C-alpha positions as CSV (number, residue, x, y, z in Angstrom):
1,X,13.4,15.2,10.6
2,X,9.8,16.4,11.1
3,X,6.2,15.4,11.6
4,X,3.6,16.1,9.0
5,X,-0.1,17.0,9.7
6,X,-3.1,17.3,7.4
7,X,-5.9,19.1,9.4
8,X,-9.3,18.8,7.7
9,X,-7.7,19.2,4.2
10,X,-10.0,19.3,1.1
11,X,-9.1,19.7,-2.5
12,X,-11.7,20.3,-5.2
13,X,-11.2,20.5,-9.0
14,X,-14.4,22.3,-10.0
15,X,-17.3,20.0,-8.9
16,X,-14.9,17.0,-8.3
17,X,-13.7,16.5,-4.7
18,X,-10.3,14.9,-5.1
19,X,-9.5,14.9,-1.3
20,X,-12.3,15.1,1.2
21,X,-11.7,16.4,4.7
22,X,-8.4,14.6,5.2
23,X,-7.0,14.6,8.8
24,X,-3.8,12.7,9.2
25,X,-0.7,12.8,11.4
26,X,2.6,11.4,10.1
27,X,5.1,10.7,12.8
28,X,8.7,11.9,12.9
29,X,10.9,9.4,11.0
30,X,8.0,7.3,9.9
31,X,7.6,5.5,6.5
32,X,4.0,6.1,5.7
33,X,2.3,4.7,2.6
34,X,-0.7,6.2,0.9
35,X,-2.4,3.4,-1.1
36,X,-5.6,3.1,-3.1
37,X,-7.0,2.7,-6.6
38,X,-6.5,5.4,-9.3
39,X,-8.4,8.5,-8.6
40,X,-8.6,8.0,-4.8
41,X,-6.8,11.2,-4.0
42,X,-3.4,9.9,-2.8
43,X,-1.2,11.7,-5.3
44,X,-3.3,14.9,-4.8
45,X,-2.6,14.7,-1.1
46,X,1.1,14.4,-1.7
47,X,1.1,17.3,-4.2
48,X,-0.7,19.5,-1.7
49,X,2.0,18.7,0.9
50,X,4.7,19.5,-1.7
51,X,3.0,22.8,-2.5
52,X,2.4,21.8,-6.1
53,X,-1.4,22.0,-5.5
54,X,-3.2,24.5,-3.3
55,X,-5.7,23.0,-0.9
56,X,-9.3,24.3,-1.1
57,X,-9.8,24.1,2.7
58,X,-7.8,23.0,5.7
59,X,-4.3,23.4,7.0
60,X,-1.0,21.5,6.3
61,X,1.9,21.5,8.8
62,X,5.5,20.3,8.4
63,X,6.9,20.2,11.9
64,X,5.3,23.0,13.8
65,X,5.1,25.3,10.7
66,X,1.9,26.0,8.9
67,X,2.9,25.7,5.2
68,X,-0.3,26.7,3.4
69,X,1.3,29.7,1.8
70,X,4.9,28.6,1.8
71,X,6.4,28.1,-1.7
72,X,7.5,24.5,-2.6
73,X,11.2,25.4,-2.5
74,X,10.9,26.6,1.1
75,X,9.0,23.6,2.5
76,X,12.2,21.5,3.3
77,X,10.9,18.6,1.3
78,X,12.3,16.5,-1.6
79,X,10.2,14.6,-4.1
80,X,10.9,11.5,-6.2
81,X,8.6,11.2,-9.2
82,X,7.3,8.2,-11.2
83,X,9.1,9.3,-14.4
84,X,12.5,10.0,-12.7
85,X,12.6,13.6,-14.0
86,X,16.3,13.5,-14.7
87,X,18.1,16.0,-17.0
88,X,19.2,13.9,-20.0
89,X,22.1,16.2,-20.9
90,X,23.7,16.1,-17.4
91,X,25.8,13.4,-15.9
92,X,24.7,11.4,-12.8
93,X,26.9,13.6,-10.7
94,X,25.4,16.8,-12.0
95,X,21.8,15.5,-11.7
96,X,22.4,14.7,-8.0
97,X,24.1,18.0,-7.4
98,X,21.7,20.2,-9.4
99,X,19.4,21.1,-6.5
100,X,22.3,21.9,-4.3
101,X,23.9,24.2,-6.9
102,X,20.6,26.1,-7.2
103,X,20.6,26.7,-3.5
104,X,24.2,28.1,-3.5
105,X,25.7,25.2,-1.5
106,X,29.5,25.5,-1.4
107,X,31.3,23.3,-3.9
108,X,33.1,21.3,-1.2
109,X,29.8,20.5,0.5
110,X,28.2,19.5,-2.8
111,X,31.1,17.1,-3.4
112,X,30.8,15.6,0.0
113,X,27.1,15.0,-0.3
114,X,27.2,13.6,-3.8
115,X,30.0,11.2,-2.9
116,X,28.1,10.1,0.3
117,X,24.9,9.5,-1.7
118,X,26.7,7.6,-4.4
119,X,28.2,5.4,-1.8
120,X,24.8,4.7,-0.2
121,X,23.1,3.9,-3.5
122,X,26.0,2.1,-5.2
123,X,26.4,4.8,-7.9
124,X,30.1,5.5,-7.4
125,X,31.1,4.0,-10.8
126,X,28.2,5.7,-12.6
127,X,28.8,9.4,-11.7
128,X,30.2,10.3,-15.2
129,X,27.4,8.6,-17.2
130,X,24.3,10.3,-18.7
131,X,20.8,9.0,-17.9
132,X,20.5,7.3,-21.4
133,X,23.4,5.1,-20.4
134,X,21.7,3.8,-17.3
135,X,19.1,1.0,-16.7
136,X,15.7,1.8,-15.3
137,X,16.7,0.8,-11.8
138,X,19.9,2.9,-12.0
139,X,17.9,5.9,-13.1
140,X,15.5,5.5,-10.2
141,X,18.5,5.4,-7.8
142,X,19.8,8.6,-9.3
143,X,16.4,10.2,-8.7
144,X,16.4,9.0,-5.1
145,X,20.0,10.2,-4.7
146,X,19.1,13.7,-5.8
147,X,16.4,13.8,-3.1
148,X,18.7,12.4,-0.4
149,X,21.5,14.9,-1.3
150,X,19.1,17.7,-0.4
151,X,19.0,16.4,3.2
152,X,15.3,17.5,3.5
153,X,13.1,17.1,6.6
154,X,10.6,15.0,4.6
155,X,10.8,12.7,1.6
156,X,7.9,12.4,-0.8
157,X,7.7,9.5,-3.3
158,X,5.0,9.4,-6.0
159,X,4.8,5.8,-7.3
160,X,8.6,5.7,-7.9
161,X,8.7,2.0,-8.8
162,X,5.8,1.7,-11.2
163,X,8.0,2.0,-14.4
164,X,10.2,-0.9,-13.4
165,X,9.8,-4.5,-14.3
166,X,8.7,-7.0,-11.6
167,X,12.1,-8.3,-10.6
168,X,13.7,-4.8,-10.5
169,X,10.7,-3.5,-8.5
170,X,11.3,-6.0,-5.8
171,X,15.1,-5.2,-5.7
172,X,14.6,-1.4,-5.7
173,X,11.9,-1.8,-3.0
174,X,14.4,-3.4,-0.7
175,X,17.0,-0.7,-1.5
176,X,14.5,2.0,-0.5
177,X,13.7,0.2,2.7
178,X,17.4,0.0,3.6
179,X,17.9,3.7,2.8
180,X,15.0,4.6,5.1
181,X,16.4,2.5,7.9
182,X,19.8,4.2,7.5
183,X,18.6,7.8,7.2
184,X,15.5,7.6,9.4
185,X,13.8,10.4,7.6
186,X,10.1,11.0,7.5
187,X,8.9,9.5,4.2
188,X,5.5,9.6,2.6
189,X,5.2,7.1,-0.3
190,X,2.3,6.9,-2.7
191,X,1.4,3.7,-4.6
192,X,-1.5,1.8,-6.0
193,X,0.2,-1.5,-5.3
194,X,-0.9,-3.0,-2.0
195,X,2.0,-5.4,-1.9
196,X,4.4,-2.5,-1.9
197,X,2.3,-0.9,0.8
198,X,2.3,-4.0,3.0
199,X,6.0,-4.7,2.6
200,X,7.3,-1.1,3.0
201,X,5.1,0.9,5.3
202,X,5.4,1.4,9.0
203,X,1.8,2.4,8.7
204,X,-0.6,2.4,5.7
205,X,-3.3,4.9,4.8
206,X,-6.0,3.4,2.6
207,X,-8.0,5.9,0.5
208,X,-11.0,5.6,-1.7
209,X,-12.9,8.4,-3.6
210,X,-10.9,11.1,-1.7
211,X,-11.8,9.7,1.7
212,X,-9.5,8.1,4.2
213,X,-10.7,4.6,4.9
214,X,-8.3,3.3,7.5
215,X,-4.9,4.0,9.0
216,X,-2.8,1.3,10.7
217,X,0.1,-1.1,10.5
218,X,0.1,-3.7,7.7
219,X,-1.0,-6.3,10.2
220,X,-3.8,-4.1,11.5
221,X,-5.2,-3.6,8.0
222,X,-4.8,-7.3,7.1
223,X,-6.2,-8.8,10.3
224,X,-8.8,-6.1,11.3
225,X,-10.1,-4.2,8.2
226,X,-12.7,-1.6,9.2
227,X,-14.9,-2.1,6.1
228,X,-15.5,-4.2,3.0
229,X,-13.3,-2.0,0.8
230,X,-10.2,-2.3,2.9
231,X,-10.8,-6.0,3.4
232,X,-10.9,-6.5,-0.4
233,X,-8.1,-4.1,-1.3
234,X,-5.5,-5.4,1.2
235,X,-4.3,-8.9,0.7
236,X,-3.2,-10.9,-2.3
237,X,-5.2,-12.7,-3.5
238,X,-8.1,-10.7,-2.3
239,X,-10.4,-11.8,0.5
240,X,-13.3,-14.0,-0.6
241,X,-16.8,-12.6,0.1
242,X,-20.1,-14.5,0.5
243,X,-23.5,-12.8,0.9
244,X,-25.5,-14.3,3.8
245,X,-28.5,-13.9,6.1
246,X,-27.8,-13.7,9.8
247,X,-29.7,-15.3,12.6
248,X,-28.8,-15.0,16.3
249,X,-26.0,-17.6,16.0
250,X,-25.0,-18.1,12.4
251,X,-24.9,-16.6,8.9
252,X,-26.5,-18.7,6.2
253,X,-24.6,-18.4,2.9
254,X,-26.7,-21.0,1.1
255,X,-24.0,-23.6,1.2
256,X,-22.9,-23.4,4.8
257,X,-24.0,-22.0,8.2
258,X,-21.2,-19.8,9.4
259,X,-21.0,-19.3,13.2
260,X,-21.3,-15.6,14.1
261,X,-19.0,-16.0,17.1
262,X,-21.1,-13.8,19.4
263,X,-22.1,-11.2,16.9
264,X,-25.5,-12.5,16.2
265,X,-27.4,-10.5,18.8
266,X,-26.6,-7.3,16.8
267,X,-27.2,-8.5,13.3
268,X,-29.9,-11.1,13.6
269,X,-32.3,-10.9,10.6
270,X,-30.0,-8.7,8.6
271,X,-28.0,-9.2,5.4
272,X,-24.3,-9.6,6.1
273,X,-21.2,-10.4,4.1
274,X,-18.9,-13.3,5.2
275,X,-15.3,-12.7,4.4
276,X,-12.6,-15.4,4.3
277,X,-9.0,-14.9,3.2
278,X,-7.5,-17.5,0.8
279,X,-4.8,-18.5,3.3
280,X,-7.5,-19.3,5.9
281,X,-9.1,-22.0,3.7
282,X,-7.5,-25.4,4.2
283,X,-7.4,-28.8,2.5
284,X,-9.2,-31.0,5.1
285,X,-7.3,-34.0,3.8
286,X,-4.1,-32.5,5.0
287,X,-5.1,-30.6,8.2
288,X,-6.8,-31.0,11.5
289,X,-10.5,-30.4,10.9
290,X,-10.9,-28.8,14.4
291,X,-12.1,-25.2,14.2
292,X,-12.8,-25.6,10.4
293,X,-16.1,-25.2,8.7
294,X,-16.2,-28.0,6.0
295,X,-17.2,-27.0,2.5
296,X,-17.4,-29.3,-0.6
297,X,-16.2,-27.3,-3.6
298,X,-15.5,-27.9,-7.2
299,X,-12.0,-27.2,-8.4
300,X,-12.1,-25.0,-11.5
301,X,-8.4,-23.9,-11.9
302,X,-5.2,-25.0,-10.3
303,X,-2.3,-22.4,-10.3
304,X,1.1,-23.7,-9.4
305,X,3.2,-20.9,-7.8
306,X,6.2,-22.9,-6.6
307,X,5.7,-22.6,-2.9
308,X,1.9,-23.0,-3.0
309,X,-1.1,-23.8,-5.1
310,X,-3.7,-21.2,-5.7
311,X,-7.0,-22.9,-6.2
312,X,-10.0,-21.3,-7.9
313,X,-13.0,-23.1,-6.5
314,X,-16.8,-22.9,-6.8
315,X,-19.5,-23.8,-4.4
316,X,-23.2,-23.3,-5.3
317,X,-22.3,-21.0,-8.1
318,X,-20.1,-18.8,-5.9
319,X,-16.4,-18.6,-6.9
320,X,-13.6,-18.3,-4.3
321,X,-9.9,-18.7,-4.0
322,X,-7.8,-20.8,-1.6
323,X,-4.1,-20.9,-1.0
324,X,-2.9,-24.4,-0.1
325,X,0.4,-26.4,0.0
326,X,1.8,-27.8,-3.2
327,X,1.2,-31.4,-2.1
328,X,-2.5,-31.0,-2.2
329,X,-3.8,-33.7,-4.5
330,X,-6.4,-32.2,-6.9
331,X,-7.1,-31.4,-10.5
332,X,-9.6,-29.1,-12.4
333,X,-13.0,-30.7,-12.3
334,X,-12.4,-32.6,-9.1
335,X,-14.3,-32.0,-5.9
336,X,-12.2,-30.9,-2.9
337,X,-13.3,-30.8,0.7
338,X,-11.9,-27.6,2.3
339,X,-12.3,-26.0,5.6
340,X,-12.8,-22.3,6.5
341,X,-10.9,-21.4,9.7
342,X,-13.8,-20.2,11.9
343,X,-11.4,-18.2,14.1
344,X,-10.3,-16.1,11.1
345,X,-13.7,-15.3,9.4
346,X,-14.8,-11.7,9.0
347,X,-18.3,-10.3,9.0
348,X,-19.5,-7.1,7.4
349,X,-22.9,-5.3,7.4
350,X,-24.2,-5.6,3.8
351,X,-26.0,-2.2,4.0
352,X,-23.2,-0.1,5.4
353,X,-20.2,-2.3,4.4
354,X,-18.7,-1.7,7.8
355,X,-17.0,-4.5,9.7
356,X,-19.0,-6.1,12.5
357,X,-16.9,-6.3,15.6
């Protein structure tokens, strides 16, 4: 196992800055997720670590070793790609064993590692098959197995589940988590799916436009986002935002006066953004109104999700979403009295988009 460190790493493609001054420490044995929208720099960061792209500036360390000029094959990493990258003419056994054969690993050791990996991933009955005879999930397991068989210091995974359907993605996600718990290897996982990030990562790195926005545990990012982007990107459905004007004690959204909970002295007279997560908006007919800011909203859409209703509401021309229990009595076109949990409201400076603490 090994730590990984990016020390002021920048990557430019001509005039485009793909990664901008990235400094990041990945702990030994950690499952770290890089997440962000397309073009944010997360895959470029992974490829620089793998040695597939050369950084424009900065240093990259694996363990205590500076790897800036170390070829990919000598970095003691294994990478799992989005498209599996299996050899179609080889059996599952030979696909898993291929990297070991290239390195001159003794046949007995190859046999041991392939059989061990097959047992971990449930591939024992598939070793003689070709990739075309496998399902998408089985192919992905073979790709993961090939990486595990290498026994590297660091695993790199570049959106490995994006080609799978929704049900198989959830199943394979759980399998990857179990593998990590069993092997305890340092793993860096890239995805654009914040649900994958929240469910899999020990810590999450949120990126935007090549810049690191926030690093923290899933709960840190959900409960204490540092800016408007992280607040809107993490969480499903996304946080609701309402422009407001702050006084010393409250923020006026036009439809409600939201208590600033002690922040007013720093933002009085300024434009702010009030943020409320859908799960922090409650049906006041079903819950204690204490600590709730009442709002009369029009119901536009009711989505039944089995374990909850997702309500698309509107107040004063401002749409927002609430997650409520399925026994909430409402229909499209009705007016519903909801309450914003004042203990869970977030505030952001409208000019800087930074969280107001």
